[in-house]
N, C-alpha and C positions, 0 to 999 in steps of 0.2 A: 712612527707611522703605524696605524692600526693594521692588523693582519689582513683584514678584508680589503683595505685600500691597497696593500702590497700586491695581493693576488690580482686586483683589477688592473694595476699598472703593468704587471707582468703579462697578463692576457692582452692588454692593449699593445704592448711592444711586439708580442708574437704575431698578433694580427697584422700590425703594420708591416713586419717583415714578410709575411705571407703575401700581402697585397703587392708589396714591392717586387717579390719574386714572380708573382703572376703577371705583373706589368712587364717585367723584363722578358718573360717567356712569350708574351703576346707580341712584343715589338721585335723579337729576334727574327731574322730572316730565315725562312724555311728553304731547304734545298730545292732547286728546280727539278722536277721530274723529267726524265728522258721520254720523249714522245715519239711515236711512230711517224715516219714521213715516207713520201713516195719517191722512188728513183727507178733506174734500170741498171742491169748488171750483164756484163759480158765476161769472157774469160781469156787468159793468155798464159803462156809459159810452159805448155806441154802437160802431159799426164803426170809427170814426175815433178813439175814446177821448177825444173832446173833453169829455165830461161827467166825466172823471176828474181834470180840473184842480183844483188846490187840494188839499183834504183835510186830515185831522186832524194830519198831521205838519208842515204849514205850509210845504211847499216851493214852493207857488204854482204858476206855470206850468210843468208838468213838461217840456214840450217845450223851453222856454227854458233850463231847468236841466240839459238833456241827458239826462233820464231816459226820454224817449220813451213808448212804449206798454207797456213790460215792467214793469208795476207791479201792485200789489194792495193791497186793503184787508184787514186782519187781524181775526179775531174776538177777543173779550176776552182769552182765555187766551193768544193769540199776541202781541197788541198790547202787553200788559204796561204799560198806563198811558203809552204813548209811548216806552218804553225800546227797543222793537223798531224804531223809525223808522230807515230806512236799511239795515236788514238785507236780505240776499239769500237767496233760496230756489230751489232746483232742484225742479221739479214734473213729475211724469209721471202720466198716467192709469193707474189701477190695474186692469189687465185682469182680474185674479182676481175683483174685486168689481163691475166695470162691465158694463153691457149692451154687447156687442161692436159694436153698431150706432153707439154714440155715443163710442167710444174710439179714438183714433188711436194705434196701437202703435208702439213703437220710437222715440219722440221725447220729448224733455224740453224745458222752457222755463225760463229763469231770470227771476224777477221780483224787484223791490225793494219793500219795505213803505213805502208812502206815505200810507196812509189807514187809518181804523178802520171796521170793519163792526159797527154797533151791534146789540145783541140786540133781539129782538122777542118779549117774554114773552107776548104775546097769542096767539102761534102755538106749536105743539109743536116740540121740538127737531128732530124727524125729519120735519116737514112744514111748512116755511116759516120756522121759527125757526132757520135754519141757523147763525146767529152767536151763538146763545144759549150761555151757559156750561153745561157745560164743553167744548163742542165746538171742536176746532181747525178753522178754516175760512178759505178764501181766496176773497175776492170779487174776481176778477181783471179787469183791463181786457180788454175783449172780444177785441182782436187777439191778446193773449197767450194767453187761454183757448183760442181756436180753433186754436192750435198743437198742442194735445193732445186737444181734444174737438170733437165735431160739434154744430153750433149747436142742433139740435132736441132735444139731450139736456138742455140747461138746467142740470143739475147732475150732476156725475160724482164718483165716489170717486177720490182721488188718493193717491199716495206723495210725500212731500216730504222735503227735508233742507236744513239751513243750508249755505251755501257762501260762500267769501270773495267780496267784491264787487270787481270790477275797474273802476277809474276812470282817466280821462285827466286829467292836470294835478293841481294841488294841492288841499288842502282849502279851502273857500270860506266866507266870513263875510259876512252882510248885517246891518246894524245899523238897527233901528227903535226906536221909543219916544220918550222925551223926557228932559229933565234929571232926574236921580235915578231913572230907570227905563230901563235899556238892555236892549233885547231883541235877542239875537243869534241869528240862524239859522245853524246849522252844516250844510253840505251837501257833496256830492261826496266823501264819506268812503269810502275803499277798505278792504279787508281785512274786519274785523268789521262795518263799515258803520254801526255805532251807537255812541253816546257814553255812557259811564258817569258821567263827572264833567268839570266844566269850571271853570277859574279865570281871573281877569283881573288884570292889573297895568298901572297907568298910568305914564307917563313921570316923574311927580313922586313916585313911591313905589317902595320896594324890596320891598314885601310883596305877596304873592299873595292875592287875595280870592276865596273860593268863589263860584260862580254856582249858581243853582238852576234845575232844569228848570221852565220855565213851562208849555209844552204842546208835545207832539211833539218836534221837533228844535230848538225855541227855548229858549234859556237867558237868564236875566235877572239883572241886578245892580241894587241900589238906591243905588249910589254915584253922585256927580256926576262922570262921566267925559267929558263933552261936550268935543269938540275936542282932547282929549289924545291923545298917542301911546299905542297900546294893544298889549299882548302878551296871548296866550291860551295856556293850558296845557290840553290835552285828554288824557283817558284813555279808551280805548275799552273795549267790553265784554269784550275779550280781555285787558285789563290792561296794554296797551301805552301809553306816555305820549309825547306830542310837545309841544315848546314852540315856539310861533310868535312869535318875538321881533319886536317893532315891526311887526307885520303891518298894523296900522291906523295911518296916518300922522297927524301932528298937523294939526288944522284940518278933520277929516272932518265930515260932516253926516249926519243921520238919513236913511235910505233908501239910503245907498251900500253897495256890495258890494265886497269885497276878496278877491283870490285869492292864496293863499300859494304858495310853491315847495316845500312839504313835503307828504308823503303817508304814510300808514300802510303 
């Protein structure tokens, strides 16, 4: 083959690869941006947030878990039967809709979903039944709420958006329950913050077994896994999957917690 023809073939091949790469880039789905949406916010739990401990997501002592006072209970449409547990939201007082006396301008606060704000059907949606369907509403820990609102206001209109959660260290697992009922709390989840599905595999099996959401951030299995070495496979609500191989050592007991080295 003549040198000029060789060069032409090479250039044609390179051009074809570039066109293919461009086509792949064009068809690849782009991540959906988080958008600002309207809601309202109240507060609960006292100035020290002591009464916010526990909650419908099952995280227990929020201080011990490292969540502090930047937490919130979500209304029905946001809580999504517990699927929103662990998600993070940036919230700002909506100055266009708020009484300026009760709105702190130019500041935002980021909170994590740790609890459920139940509806109160005995009260109107716009007068006490703040968490009734279909209202999006945040009942925030008082210290977090007071970052954006003035105490006397009580309730303020807000703008909010989902944001990635930032965490230190790896995903954590705490096992409760008993033989043939393993209840696993998944916490300290970064990025999406919330888990879509969970599977477990024991040291004496090669098969993954699906777990079911029991309540909040707790997932359960009905197999007898007691004291066996366990691995977990998590898929978060953004569709990313991580495998935590042998994260629970052989000989574990109920009530123990285990910290992984992996994070989303």
